[in-house]
TORSE-48740 format. One record per residue (C-alpha): residue number from 1; x, y, z; residue in three letters. Coordinates in steps of 0.2 Angstrom, whole numbers. Layout:
<rs>
> num|c1|c2|c3|residuo
> NUM|X|Y|Z|ALA
...
</rs>
This chain:
<rs>
> num|c1|c2|c3|residuo
> 1|126|-200|-383|MET
> 2|115|-215|-386|ASN
> 3|119|-232|-378|SER
> 4|126|-239|-394|ILE
> 5|139|-226|-395|MET
> 6|144|-228|-377|LYS
> 7|146|-247|-379|ASN
> 8|157|-243|-395|LEU
> 9|168|-231|-385|MET
> 10|169|-243|-371|TYR
> 11|176|-257|-382|LEU
> 12|188|-245|-390|LEU
> 13|195|-240|-374|LEU
> 14|197|-258|-368|VAL
> 15|206|-263|-384|GLY
> 16|218|-248|-383|LEU
> 17|221|-253|-365|PHE
> 18|225|-271|-369|ILE
> 19|236|-266|-384|VAL
> 20|246|-254|-372|SER
> 21|249|-268|-359|ILE
> 22|255|-280|-373|ASN
> 23|267|-267|-380|SER
> 24|275|-265|-363|CYS
> 25|278|-283|-359|THR
> 26|297|-287|-358|GLU
> 27|306|-299|-370|ASP
> 28|308|-317|-362|PRO
> 29|324|-320|-352|ILE
> 30|336|-332|-359|ASP
> 31|338|-346|-346|THR
> 32|350|-357|-355|THR
> 33|364|-362|-344|LYS
> 34|382|-360|-351|VAL
> 35|393|-373|-343|PRO
> 36|411|-369|-338|PRO
> 37|426|-376|-348|THR
> 38|442|-384|-342|ILE
> 39|458|-389|-351|GLY
> 40|476|-393|-350|PHE
> 41|489|-379|-353|VAL
> 42|504|-386|-363|PRO
> 43|520|-383|-353|THR
> 44|537|-390|-353|SER
> 45|539|-403|-340|GLY
> 46|521|-405|-337|TYR
> 47|509|-419|-342|ILE
> 48|494|-415|-352|THR
> 49|491|-432|-361|ALA
> 50|492|-450|-358|ASN
> 51|510|-456|-352|GLU
> 52|520|-470|-344|THR
> 53|529|-465|-329|VAL
> 54|539|-474|-315|ASP
> 55|528|-479|-300|GLY
> 56|529|-467|-286|GLY
> 57|534|-453|-296|SER
> 58|526|-436|-295|THR
> 59|513|-430|-308|ILE
> 60|514|-412|-313|LYS
> 61|500|-404|-324|THR
> 62|493|-387|-327|LYS
> 63|475|-383|-330|ILE
> 64|464|-368|-334|ASN
> 65|446|-366|-331|ALA
> 66|434|-352|-337|THR
> 67|416|-349|-331|LYS
> 68|401|-350|-342|GLY
> 69|387|-339|-336|ASN
> 70|389|-343|-318|SER
> 71|404|-341|-306|ASN
> 72|415|-355|-303|LEU
> 73|413|-365|-287|LYS
> 74|422|-381|-285|LEU
> 75|438|-390|-292|PHE
> 76|440|-409|-290|THR
> 77|453|-421|-294|VAL
> 78|448|-440|-295|THR
> 79|456|-456|-301|SER
> 80|450|-473|-307|LYS
> 81|461|-488|-308|ARG
> 82|459|-501|-322|ALA
> 83|455|-514|-309|SER
> 84|441|-503|-300|GLU
> 85|424|-499|-306|THR
> 86|422|-482|-297|ALA
> 87|432|-465|-296|GLU
> 88|440|-460|-280|LYS
> 89|445|-443|-274|LEU
> 90|464|-441|-274|VAL
> 91|470|-439|-256|ASP
> 92|471|-420|-253|PHE
> 93|485|-423|-241|SER
> 94|496|-427|-256|THR
> 95|488|-415|-268|LEU
> 96|497|-399|-271|LYS
> 97|489|-384|-280|ILE
> 98|500|-370|-285|ASN
> 99|514|-377|-274|GLY
> 100|504|-378|-258|ALA
> 101|495|-393|-250|LEU
> 102|476|-393|-254|ALA
> 103|465|-390|-239|ASN
> 104|452|-402|-246|SER
> 105|447|-411|-262|ASN
> 106|435|-405|-269|PRO
> 107|442|-388|-267|THR
> 108|430|-374|-264|LEU
> 109|434|-358|-274|ILE
> 110|434|-344|-263|LEU
> 111|446|-332|-271|ASN
> 112|436|-318|-279|GLN
> 113|449|-317|-293|ALA
> 114|447|-335|-297|GLN
> 115|428|-335|-299|LEU
> 116|428|-331|-317|SER
> 117|444|-340|-322|SER
> 118|459|-348|-314|PHE
> 119|475|-358|-319|THR
> 120|482|-371|-307|TYR
> 121|498|-380|-306|ASP
> 122|493|-398|-299|ILE
> 123|505|-410|-291|GLU
> 124|502|-428|-284|PHE
> 125|511|-444|-283|PRO
> 126|506|-460|-292|THR
> 127|505|-478|-285|PRO
> 128|521|-487|-284|VAL
> 129|515|-503|-292|GLU
> 130|511|-507|-310|ASN
> 131|494|-500|-314|ASP
> 132|484|-490|-327|THR
> 133|475|-475|-319|ILE
> 134|463|-462|-327|THR
> 135|464|-445|-318|TYR
> 136|450|-433|-320|TYR
> 137|451|-414|-317|PHE
> 138|433|-407|-315|GLU
> 139|426|-389|-312|VAL
> 140|409|-385|-306|GLU
> 141|400|-368|-306|ASP
> 142|386|-361|-295|GLU
> 143|373|-368|-307|ASN
> 144|379|-386|-305|GLY
> 145|386|-386|-322|GLU
> 146|402|-396|-325|LYS
> 147|416|-399|-336|ASP
> 148|431|-411|-335|ALA
> 149|448|-415|-343|ALA
> 150|457|-431|-341|SER
> 151|473|-441|-345|PHE
> 152|478|-459|-343|VAL
> 153|494|-463|-333|ILE
> 154|502|-480|-334|THR
> 155|514|-484|-319|THR
> 156|529|-495|-320|LYS
> 157|534|-503|-303|ASP
> 158|553|-500|-301|VAL
> 159|554|-504|-283|ARG
> 160|568|-516|-278|ILE
> 161|568|-530|-265|LYS
> 162|583|-532|-253|LEU
> 163|588|-550|-248|ILE
> 164|600|-549|-233|SER
> 165|614|-561|-228|ALA
> 166|611|-574|-242|ALA
> 167|625|-587|-241|LYS
> 168|634|-596|-256|LEU
> 169|642|-611|-248|TYR
> 170|658|-620|-253|ASN
> 171|653|-632|-267|LYS
> 172|665|-645|-259|GLN
> 173|654|-645|-243|GLY
> 174|638|-655|-241|PRO
> 175|628|-658|-256|ALA
> 176|614|-645|-262|GLY
> 177|622|-629|-256|LYS
> 178|635|-625|-269|GLY
> 179|624|-613|-279|GLY
> 180|614|-598|-275|LEU
> 181|597|-593|-282|ASP
> 182|597|-574|-283|LEU
> 183|578|-572|-285|HIS
> 184|576|-580|-267|THR
> 185|593|-579|-259|GLY
> 186|591|-598|-256|ALA
> 187|605|-610|-257|SER
> 188|604|-623|-271|THR
> 189|615|-637|-278|GLY
> 190|629|-630|-289|SER
> 191|621|-639|-304|MET
> 192|603|-633|-300|ASP
> 193|594|-624|-314|ALA
> 194|588|-611|-302|THR
> 195|605|-606|-297|ALA
> 196|613|-590|-305|GLU
> 197|629|-591|-295|LEU
> 198|640|-606|-291|VAL
> 199|654|-608|-278|ASP
> 200|672|-612|-284|GLU
> 201|676|-623|-270|GLY
> 202|694|-625|-262|ASN
> 203|712|-622|-267|ASN
> 204|724|-637|-269|ALA
> 205|729|-635|-251|ASN
> 206|710|-637|-246|LEU
> 207|709|-619|-241|SER
> 208|693|-610|-246|TYR
> 209|694|-600|-262|LYS
> 210|680|-588|-258|GLY
> 211|676|-586|-276|ALA
> 212|661|-588|-288|PHE
> 213|656|-589|-306|SER
> 214|640|-589|-316|PRO
> 215|631|-606|-317|ARG
> 216|628|-603|-336|SER
> 217|632|-591|-350|THR
> 218|614|-584|-347|GLU
> 219|621|-575|-332|THR
> 220|634|-561|-334|VAL
> 221|643|-553|-319|ILE
> 222|650|-535|-321|ARG
> 223|659|-523|-309|THR
> 224|652|-506|-306|THR
> 225|658|-489|-299|THR
> 226|641|-486|-292|GLN
> 227|639|-487|-273|THR
> 228|627|-499|-265|TRP
> 229|616|-485|-259|ASP
> 230|614|-477|-276|ASN
> 231|608|-494|-283|LEU
> 232|590|-490|-276|ASN
> 233|579|-495|-290|ASN
> 234|577|-506|-305|GLU
> 235|583|-493|-318|LEU
> 236|599|-488|-308|SER
> 237|604|-507|-307|ILE
> 238|601|-509|-326|GLU
> 239|610|-493|-330|THR
> 240|625|-499|-319|ALA
> 241|625|-515|-328|PHE
> 242|626|-507|-345|ASN
> 243|639|-495|-339|ASP
> 244|649|-509|-330|GLY
> 245|665|-519|-334|THR
> 246|665|-537|-336|ALA
> 247|671|-546|-320|ALA
> 248|686|-557|-321|THR
> 249|681|-575|-318|LEU
> 250|680|-583|-307|PRO
> 251|676|-568|-296|VAL
> 252|686|-568|-280|VAL
> 253|675|-561|-267|ALA
> 254|681|-545|-258|ILE
> 255|672|-538|-243|ASN
> 256|660|-523|-247|ASN
> 257|663|-525|-266|LYS
> 258|648|-522|-277|VAL
> 259|644|-532|-293|TYR
> 260|629|-530|-305|VAL
> 261|622|-545|-313|ILE
> 262|611|-549|-328|LYS
> 263|603|-566|-330|SER
> 264|590|-568|-344|GLY
> 265|579|-553|-342|ILE
> 266|583|-550|-324|PHE
> 267|595|-538|-316|TYR
> 268|603|-539|-299|PHE
> 269|615|-531|-288|ALA
> 270|625|-540|-275|ILE
> 271|637|-533|-261|LYS
> 272|649|-545|-252|ILE
> 273|648|-544|-233|ASN
> 274|660|-557|-228|SER
> 275|670|-573|-233|ILE
> 276|670|-587|-220|GLN
> 277|685|-599|-222|ASP
> 278|682|-611|-207|ASN
> 279|692|-626|-202|PRO
> 280|687|-641|-212|SER
> 281|680|-651|-197|THR
> 282|663|-651|-205|THR
> 283|668|-656|-222|MET
> 284|669|-638|-228|PHE
> 285|651|-635|-223|GLY
> 286|655|-619|-213|ASP
> 287|663|-611|-228|ASP
> 288|653|-598|-237|TYR
> 289|652|-581|-245|ILE
> 290|639|-570|-237|GLU
> 291|631|-556|-248|MET
> 292|616|-544|-249|ASP
> 293|605|-545|-265|ILE
> 294|595|-531|-273|LYS
> 295|582|-536|-287|GLN
> 296|566|-529|-294|LYS
> 297|552|-532|-282|GLN
</rs>
């Protein structure tokens, strides 16, 4: 075989070798990352969308997460108040997952049965004051891919403030003490615009009546069947007023008697502690009705 034929054979063999290599090359691997997904599970009694709630109440929601093409790794609950610029982790000591307190937040997903998908019942308390908070529920997989669901909670502050031992003095005593400001518990003049209640002074024999009335028609006093302890938030006081019975005026104070009062847009509850009818050696200045006051904080 001459040299030309040898060269041709050589080139042919090399070509066949290259073709055979190319024909054995594997198809390229798809490296596209498919992220996980997370969303709320509509359930009666659970929050899955924006809502207004009483401050300090417990939020209950149900979420479901499903992996993409990588196992699930972390679950995180964060919050952001309207007055703040950054998200914060919800305190894990108050966070419940499926009825049990969380060990941490973020929560590491270690249960093999939950690496592909999980459904969690989530519970945590809201702030007690008026606020608007966005809550985020985030899942992350082993590739670092994430997804999140969120809702906005508006909280209404329903706390009450207790003023103890406020005194409504005999209006026939020293000037400036015959009225009572229920907002502050301070004594005022019986004609003072800040007073909701005014004392009724003495009987004809100069004994102390131990009675009171509204200063103006803006203030309404009602009796209630609710106990003092049961009037423990704004709603309970308002409800007791709406369900109450108009008090006979003037109201003759009775020890431990509870009354509910509305003045303008404000609601109060009062409990009579004592009625002091002292000798008139100080121009009736030692006569007073002592009461505790509950009002919206």
